[in-house]
C-alpha positions in Angstrom: 7.3 15.9 -13.5 8.3 18.0 -16.4 8.8 16.4 -19.8 12.1 16.6 -21.5 11.9 17.3 -25.3 14.5 17.8 -28.0 13.4 20.3 -30.6 15.5 22.0 -33.3 18.8 21.3 -31.5 17.5 22.7 -28.1 16.7 20.6 -25.1 13.4 21.8 -23.5 12.3 20.9 -20.0 8.9 22.0 -18.8 8.5 24.6 -21.5 11.8 26.3 -20.9 15.3 25.7 -22.1 17.0 23.0 -20.0 19.9 23.9 -17.8 23.4 23.2 -18.9 23.8 20.4 -16.4 20.6 18.6 -17.7 21.8 19.1 -21.3 25.2 17.6 -20.6 23.6 14.7 -18.7 21.2 13.8 -21.6 24.0 14.1 -24.2 26.2 11.9 -22.1 23.4 9.3 -21.6 22.7 9.3 -25.4 26.3 8.8 -26.2 26.7 6.0 -23.7 23.6 4.2 -24.8 24.1 4.7 -28.5 20.6 6.1 -29.0 19.7 9.4 -30.4 19.0 12.4 -28.2 15.2 12.2 -28.9 15.1 8.5 -28.0 17.1 9.2 -24.8 14.6 11.9 -23.9 11.7 9.5 -24.5 13.3 6.8 -22.3 13.9 9.4 -19.5 10.3 10.5 -19.7 9.1 6.9 -19.6 11.3 6.2 -16.6 10.0 9.3 -14.7 6.4 8.5 -15.6 6.7 4.9 -14.3 8.4 6.3 -11.1 5.5 8.7 -10.6 2.9 5.9 -11.1 4.7 3.7 -8.6 4.6 6.5 -6.0 0.9 7.1 -6.6 0.2 3.3 -6.2 2.2 3.2 -3.0 0.3 6.2 -1.6 -3.0 4.6 -2.5 -2.0 1.3 -0.8 -0.9 3.2 2.3 -4.1 5.1 2.4 -6.2 1.9 2.2 -4.1 0.3 5.0 -4.7 3.3 7.2 -8.4 3.1 6.6 -8.4 -0.6 7.3 -6.6 -0.1 10.6 -8.9 2.7 11.7 -11.9 0.5 11.0 -10.5 -2.3 13.1 -9.7 0.0 16.0 -13.2 1.4 16.0 -14.8 -2.1 16.0 -16.2 -2.4 19.5 -19.6 -4.1 20.0 -22.4 -2.6 21.9 -22.3 -4.9 24.9 -18.6 -4.2 25.4 -19.3 -0.4 25.3 -21.7 -0.8 28.2 -19.2 -2.7 30.3 -16.4 -0.3 29.2 -14.2 -3.2 28.0 -12.9 -4.3 24.6 -14.9 -7.4 23.7 -15.5 -8.6 27.2 -12.0 -8.5 28.6 -12.5 -7.8 32.3 -8.8 -7.2 32.7 -9.0 -4.0 30.7 -12.1 -2.7 32.4 -12.1 1.0 33.0 -13.3 1.3 36.5 -14.9 4.6 37.5 -13.3 6.6 40.3 -15.0 6.2 43.6 -16.5 9.3 45.1 -14.8 10.7 48.2 -16.8 12.6 50.7 -15.1 15.7 51.9 -16.3 15.5 55.5 -14.1 16.6 58.3 -13.2 14.1 61.0 -14.6 16.3 63.7 -18.0 16.5 62.0 -18.1 12.8 61.3 -17.3 11.6 64.8 -18.6 14.4 67.0 -20.6 13.5 70.0 -24.4 13.8 69.9 
């Protein structure tokens, strides 16, 4: 986020002069709150910084939750891997396909 500064009667946002809409908004907020323009700019900057910190904390928390869920989903013990189940549940056993012989009926049952 770009910082909003008030220097020598000019409102500066991110190193450039702020737009007319931003200037009018800051002037209106300072008039409503009864603070000076510099104090209003400082309050806006503090608000934006706290919002940015909150978003960063939320992103970190979501990243940690995603890592925790991937660890739980990968947690299968060795004996269950050999039986192709998840922790011994026979109901969820992955059964291999049975081999089907491609033998013609006439070859299988032909007379000797």
